[in-house]
Structure formats: structure tokens, C-alpha cells
Backbone as CSV, one residue per row, in Angstrom:
resi,resn,N_x,N_y,N_z,CA_x,CA_y,CA_z,C_x,C_y,C_z
1,MET,72.155,101.197,95.884,73.163,100.941,96.897,73.248,99.437,97.180
2,ALA,74.453,98.973,97.344,74.677,97.575,97.701,74.309,97.375,99.177
3,SER,74.298,96.137,99.621,74.047,95.892,101.040,75.235,96.424,101.839
4,MET,74.998,96.642,103.107,76.083,97.173,103.939,77.242,96.183,104.024
5,ASN,76.935,94.892,104.047,78.019,93.903,104.058,78.855,94.002,102.792
6,GLU,78.172,94.209,101.647,78.901,94.352,100.383,79.754,95.623,100.384
7,ALA,79.223,96.696,100.953,79.981,97.952,101.030,81.227,97.766,101.894
8,ILE,81.061,97.134,103.037,82.198,96.873,103.938,83.238,96.017,103.222
9,GLU,82.772,94.942,102.590,83.697,94.046,101.876,84.427,94.777,100.755
10,SER,83.731,95.641,100.043,84.345,96.382,98.950,85.443,97.318,99.450
11,ILE,85.160,98.047,100.504,86.158,98.967,101.064,87.353,98.182,101.579
12,GLN,87.078,97.106,102.313,88.172,96.296,102.851,88.973,95.639,101.731
13,HIS,88.304,95.234,100.661,89.001,94.657,99.510,89.935,95.700,98.880
14,SER,89.440,96.913,98.722,90.276,97.987,98.170,91.481,98.239,99.069
15,LEU,91.248,98.295,100.372,92.361,98.501,101.310,93.355,97.346,101.220
16,ASN,92.856,96.115,101.144,93.742,94.951,101.005,94.586,95.045,99.738
17,GLN,93.954,95.462,98.638,94.691,95.601,97.381,95.804,96.644,97.517
18,MET,95.482,97.764,98.143,96.491,98.810,98.339,97.658,98.302,99.181
19,ILE,97.334,97.621,100.263,98.353,97.112,101.179,99.204,96.053,100.486
20,GLU,98.547,95.068,99.864,99.279,93.973,99.215,100.167,94.481,98.085
21,THR,99.649,95.390,97.293,100.428,95.942,96.183,101.628,96.722,96.704
22,SER,101.405,97.504,97.724,102.437,98.426,98.211,103.515,97.760,99.052
23,LYS,103.159,96.722,99.783,104.140,96.148,100.711,105.318,95.492,100.000
24,ASN,105.150,95.158,98.723,106.243,94.520,97.984,106.989,95.479,97.058
25,LEU,106.629,96.747,97.109,107.287,97.729,96.248,108.547,98.275,96.909
26,SER,109.464,98.702,96.081,110.671,99.346,96.616,110.306,100.718,97.160
27,GLU,111.123,101.188,98.053,110.949,102.532,98.621,110.892,103.571,97.501
28,LYS,111.764,103.403,96.513,111.829,104.350,95.396,110.522,104.356,94.604
29,SER,109.987,103.176,94.326,108.744,103.075,93.564,107.563,103.680,94.313
30,ILE,107.502,103.414,95.591,106.371,103.898,96.395,106.378,105.420,96.533
31,ARG,107.559,105.997,96.481,107.670,107.451,96.674,107.789,108.221,95.353
32,TRP,107.848,107.502,94.234,107.982,108.139,92.923,106.695,108.849,92.540
33,GLN,106.837,110.078,92.093,105.689,110.883,91.690,105.680,110.994,90.162
34,PRO,104.636,110.474,89.505,104.593,110.464,88.039,104.704,111.847,87.404
35,SER,104.124,112.848,88.061,104.207,114.224,87.565,103.916,115.167,88.722
36,GLU,104.086,116.436,88.468,103.824,117.429,89.510,102.362,117.419,89.942
37,ASP,101.488,117.030,89.022,100.049,117.049,89.292,99.494,115.719,89.794
38,GLU,100.359,114.721,89.921,99.903,113.404,90.365,100.584,113.029,91.679
39,TRP,99.837,112.326,92.514,100.378,111.864,93.779,101.233,110.621,93.589
40,SER,102.227,110.479,94.460,102.984,109.230,94.549,102.084,108.185,95.214
41,ILE,102.481,106.930,95.138,101.724,105.878,95.824,101.708,106.162,97.322
42,MET,102.812,106.646,97.857,102.862,106.976,99.286,101.844,108.060,99.619
43,GLN,101.737,109.062,98.783,100.756,110.115,99.025,99.332,109.565,98.950
44,ILE,99.092,108.678,98.012,97.772,108.052,97.893,97.446,107.279,99.174
45,LEU,98.397,106.481,99.637,98.188,105.691,100.855,97.942,106.597,102.060
46,CYS,98.707,107.663,102.169,98.541,108.597,103.292,97.197,109.312,103.210
47,HIS,96.770,109.619,101.999,95.457,110.237,101.814,94.356,109.287,102.261
48,VAL,94.410,108.046,101.823,93.388,107.062,102.195,93.407,106.822,103.700
49,GLU,94.597,106.780,104.278,94.759,106.592,105.723,94.028,107.694,106.500
50,GLU,93.985,108.891,105.948,93.290,110.015,106.595,91.825,110.075,106.185
51,ALA,91.533,109.860,104.903,90.194,110.104,104.369,89.136,109.119,104.878
52,ILE,89.437,107.844,104.879,88.415,106.876,105.285,88.004,107.098,106.746
53,PRO,88.947,107.236,107.684,88.524,107.545,109.054,87.755,108.874,109.148
54,TYR,88.139,109.850,108.327,87.418,111.125,108.332,85.943,110.900,108.001
55,TRP,85.665,110.166,106.913,84.277,109.953,106.495,83.528,109.062,107.474
56,LEU,84.204,108.095,108.070,83.561,107.279,109.098,83.174,108.147,110.290
57,ASN,84.043,109.075,110.647,83.763,109.992,111.752,82.583,110.910,111.418
58,GLU,82.511,111.351,110.161,81.377,112.181,109.744,80.070,111.398,109.883
59,ILE,80.091,110.119,109.529,78.894,109.285,109.691,78.518,109.193,111.166
60,GLU,79.507,108.965,112.021,79.228,108.872,113.459,78.633,110.169,113.998
61,LYS,79.147,111.309,113.521,78.591,112.607,113.950,77.139,112.746,113.510
62,LEU,76.844,112.296,112.282,75.468,112.375,111.782,74.532,111.456,112.568
63,LEU,75.048,110.335,113.025,74.230,109.439,113.840,73.929,110.066,115.199
64,GLU,74.920,110.781,115.746,74.744,111.441,117.043,73.844,112.666,116.935
65,SER,73.969,113.409,115.829,73.219,114.652,115.638,72.625,114.682,114.230
66,PRO,71.542,113.965,114.030,70.949,113.889,112.688,70.679,115.281,112.098
67,GLY,70.990,115.406,110.808,70.695,116.637,110.102,71.771,117.712,110.157
68,ILE,72.841,117.482,110.937,73.904,118.492,110.987,74.652,118.527,109.655
69,GLU,75.336,119.621,109.415,76.122,119.755,108.196,77.326,118.808,108.251
70,TRP,77.662,118.207,107.116,78.748,117.227,107.060,79.683,117.555,105.903
71,GLY,80.885,116.955,105.925,81.805,117.027,104.804,82.841,118.123,104.894
72,ARG,83.557,118.290,103.766,84.639,119.260,103.672,84.949,119.518,102.206
73,GLY,85.737,120.547,101.959,86.153,120.853,100.607,87.541,120.310,100.319
74,LEU,87.981,120.468,99.087,89.301,119.972,98.672,90.443,120.706,99.363
75,LYS,90.188,121.877,99.891,91.233,122.685,100.537,91.297,122.468,102.053
76,ASP,90.581,121.463,102.555,90.591,121.158,103.986,92.021,120.919,104.471
77,GLU,92.395,121.572,105.581,93.770,121.506,106.090,94.231,120.089,106.401
78,LYS,93.401,119.298,107.059,93.800,117.928,107.414,93.947,117.064,106.163
79,ARG,93.079,117.284,105.187,93.166,116.546,103.921,94.486,116.858,103.234
80,LEU,94.825,118.132,103.164,96.069,118.546,102.504,97.298,118.103,103.298
81,ALA,97.211,118.172,104.617,98.347,117.787,105.464,98.691,116.305,105.297
82,ALA,97.684,115.486,105.030,97.918,114.040,104.888,98.852,113.715,103.732
83,VAL,98.858,114.552,102.694,99.699,114.265,101.522,100.924,115.178,101.443
84,THR,101.156,115.936,102.506,102.318,116.819,102.568,103.396,116.156,103.418
85,ASN,104.630,116.293,103.008,105.774,115.742,103.761,105.668,114.237,103.995
86,THR,105.142,113.530,103.021,105.019,112.075,103.174,106.383,111.392,103.141
87,GLU,107.403,112.117,102.680,108.754,111.535,102.682,109.255,111.302,104.106
88,ASN,108.613,111.945,105.084,108.986,111.760,106.487,108.225,110.610,107.149
89,ARG,107.319,109.989,106.422,106.519,108.902,106.969,107.163,107.566,106.632
90,GLU,107.022,106.607,107.526,107.489,105.245,107.299,106.380,104.446,106.602
91,ILE,106.730,103.783,105.531,105.756,102.995,104.779,105.104,101.943,105.678
92,SER,105.902,101.295,106.501,105.359,100.240,107.367,104.305,100.800,108.329
93,ASP,104.503,102.018,108.816,103.512,102.635,109.711,102.201,102.909,108.977
94,VAL,102.309,103.431,107.779,101.112,103.755,106.996,100.347,102.470,106.660
95,LEU,101.052,101.430,106.252,100.389,100.159,105.929,99.731,99.546,107.164
96,ARG,100.385,99.652,108.302,99.801,99.154,109.555,98.532,99.952,109.896
97,ASN,98.587,101.266,109.700,97.412,102.093,109.960,96.256,101.734,109.029
98,LEU,96.575,101.428,107.781,95.526,101.023,106.844,94.887,99.701,107.261
99,GLU,95.672,98.803,107.831,95.115,97.553,108.383,94.086,97.887,109.469
100,ASN,94.421,98.849,110.326,93.514,99.252,111.396,92.254,99.932,110.852
101,VAL,92.393,100.635,109.739,91.249,101.297,109.125,90.200,100.256,108.722
102,LYS,90.645,99.078,108.293,89.693,98.017,107.921,88.771,97.688,109.091
103,GLU,89.323,97.649,110.305,88.520,97.365,111.497,87.537,98.500,111.769
104,GLN,87.996,99.750,111.579,87.116,100.903,111.771,85.933,100.851,110.809
105,VAL,86.210,100.489,109.568,85.159,100.391,108.556,84.081,99.430,109.039
106,ASP,84.483,98.264,109.482,83.529,97.261,109.949,82.776,97.767,111.168
107,LYS,83.482,98.348,112.118,82.876,98.812,113.376,81.790,99.850,113.119
108,VAL,82.086,100.834,112.272,81.127,101.922,112.053,80.005,101.504,111.107
109,LEU,80.351,100.898,109.991,79.336,100.624,108.978,78.421,99.460,109.332
110,SER,78.924,98.476,110.069,78.088,97.308,110.387,76.931,97.667,111.317
111,GLN,77.021,98.798,111.990,75.957,99.200,112.911,74.823,99.975,112.232
112,LEU,75.017,100.394,110.978,74.033,101.243,110.312,72.765,100.482,109.937
113,THR,71.623,101.116,110.220,70.341,100.538,109.837,69.895,101.161,108.508
114,GLU,68.915,100.529,107.870,68.365,101.072,106.621,67.822,102.482,106.845
115,GLN,67.184,102.682,107.965,66.615,104.005,108.274,67.725,105.043,108.432
116,GLN,68.798,104.698,109.116,69.914,105.635,109.271,70.553,105.963,107.930
117,LEU,70.672,104.990,107.060,71.267,105.211,105.743,70.460,106.194,104.898
118,LYS,69.166,106.260,105.154,68.287,107.157,104.397,68.251,108.568,104.975
119,ALA,68.763,108.747,106.194,68.716,110.063,106.847,69.527,111.073,106.045
120,GLU,68.910,112.210,105.733,69.566,113.227,104.916,70.089,114.377,105.758
121,ALA,71.168,114.986,105.241,71.763,116.144,105.895,72.489,116.966,104.831
122,PRO,72.628,118.271,105.075,73.307,119.128,104.098,74.827,118.982,104.173
123,SER,75.458,119.009,103.004,76.919,118.944,102.935,77.514,120.345,102.981
124,ARG,78.700,120.466,103.540,79.447,121.725,103.494,79.922,122.009,102.068
125,ASN,80.036,120.946,101.275,80.468,121.078,99.888,79.222,121.349,99.036
126,PRO,79.125,122.562,98.471,77.914,122.913,97.715,77.651,121.989,96.517
127,ARG,78.673,121.328,96.039,78.533,120.397,94.917,77.611,119.226,95.272
128,PHE,77.590,118.846,96.547,76.806,117.696,96.974,75.383,118.049,97.396
129,GLY,75.177,119.209,97.976,73.847,119.567,98.461,73.451,118.706,99.648
130,THR,72.167,118.374,99.731,71.660,117.534,100.816,71.638,116.090,100.326
131,LYS,72.278,115.219,101.107,72.382,113.810,100.714,72.134,112.906,101.920
132,PRO,71.740,111.647,101.651,71.596,110.678,102.738,72.966,110.112,103.140
133,ILE,73.014,109.497,104.281,74.244,108.859,104.753,74.716,107.806,103.752
134,SER,73.782,107.164,103.068,74.170,106.151,102.071,75.059,106.757,100.979
135,PHE,74.907,108.042,100.693,75.759,108.719,99.710,77.212,108.719,100.190
136,ILE,77.410,108.998,101.470,78.768,109.002,102.033,79.364,107.600,101.907
137,VAL,78.579,106.586,102.242,79.057,105.202,102.154,79.411,104.848,100.712
138,ASP,78.471,105.085,99.805,78.654,104.654,98.416,79.748,105.431,97.678
139,HIS,79.726,106.746,97.807,80.606,107.575,96.984,81.912,107.966,97.672
140,LEU,81.844,108.269,98.955,83.028,108.797,99.633,83.829,107.715,100.351
141,LEU,83.267,106.525,100.409,84.008,105.393,100.978,84.226,104.309,99.915
142,VAL,83.161,103.679,99.440,83.305,102.553,98.501,83.988,103.003,97.203
143,GLU,83.388,103.965,96.500,83.943,104.410,95.212,85.308,105.071,95.386
144,HIS,85.425,105.870,96.426,86.674,106.594,96.677,87.837,105.618,96.864
145,ALA,87.636,104.600,97.692,88.699,103.614,97.927,89.051,102.887,96.635
146,SER,88.044,102.509,95.876,88.273,101.804,94.619,89.047,102.676,93.616
147,LYS,88.713,103.944,93.540,89.406,104.854,92.624,90.884,104.973,92.989
148,HIS,91.186,104.932,94.274,92.590,105.038,94.666,93.365,103.755,94.367
149,VAL,92.700,102.614,94.353,93.353,101.382,93.900,93.739,101.556,92.432
150,SER,92.821,102.070,91.626,93.097,102.315,90.201,94.219,103.332,90.020
151,GLN,94.244,104.324,90.871,95.296,105.341,90.804,96.672,104.726,91.085
152,ILE,96.738,103.827,92.049,97.995,103.138,92.356,98.429,102.296,91.151
153,LYS,97.488,101.571,90.559,97.808,100.758,89.375,98.292,101.636,88.227
154,ARG,97.670,102.794,88.054,98.085,103.723,86.994,99.514,104.207,87.246
155,ASN,99.817,104.526,88.501,101.185,104.934,88.837,102.185,103.820,88.491
156,LEU,101.826,102.613,88.839,102.725,101.476,88.581,102.959,101.299,87.071
157,SER,101.918,101.561,86.284,102.070,101.417,84.831,102.973,102.500,84.241
158,LYS,103.177,103.565,84.968,104.004,104.681,84.482,105.431,104.653,85.032
159,LEU,105.701,103.689,85.926,107.032,103.615,86.520,108.109,103.485,85.433
160,PRO,109.169,104.282,85.549,110.255,104.128,84.577,110.923,102.764,84.731
161,SER,111.336,102.183,83.640,111.967,100.855,83.664,113.331,100.892,84.308
């Protein structure tokens, strides 16, 4: 695991990349869906807007009640709702919310101690089993945000001319 400062910087860098890339795109490009099985850039942004605060909140719950069950599955209602009806969302609102998420990342993660990062708890997702809080930081925040930057770039590479 990287240092907590590096983790915060990485997540914020990913968010900055998403915001900077998206703010200059046309409405059509941002809402274009490469295929039925792939999200549009807008859906990706809306997902990240929901997911990062969700995982930060899970960390806060674990700090308040060590050892409680954490996480969710792919069929979680709030997760699915974030990428549904995104055509009704304003791009400027989503980008502004992502700016605010950067502050949340710093607020929650900068307070974590090495001991708290090592604290283990069982996941609701059987695929994960029992993991330390550092797993949530590394995989569900740092890696997750970075993967969505790559997903946005992949969408852009598939845009019709």
C-alpha cells in the first residue's frame, strides 16, 4: 500500500483527469454510449460521483463500529440508480459534485492511522471475504478511480468521427 498522502493524491488526480477531460467535451460525446454493454462518459461520471462517497462512508462506519460488515454487491440499488436516467442530469452539476468529492477524499482519508488501516472486517460481498480498511482505500478508491479514467479514455477512442 502507498502512503495515505499518495492514495489521496492518486484519487484526486483521477478525479481531476475525469473533470478536465469531460468539461471540454460536447454534450453528444459525453452522453454517447459505445455499446449496450458499455457506459457513456456521463454514466461513468455519475457512477464515480456516487461510488467514491459510498466507500468513504463505509470507511467512516468502520471507524465508528470496528468489525462491522461493509460493502455491497453489483446489484445495489443506489449503485444502479446512479447510472440510470443520466440523460436527466446536468453535466455541470455532476462535475461540480466531483470537485466536492475531492474534498471528501481528503477529509476522510487524511485522518486514518496505520492501525485503523490494518483493522479487518467482513465484506457483504463474498468475493472479498474479510479485509482491512486499506483494501477499501487501495482497491475500491485508488484503483477504482484510475480504472474509470481509463474507461473514459477508451470511450473517447471509440467516438465516431
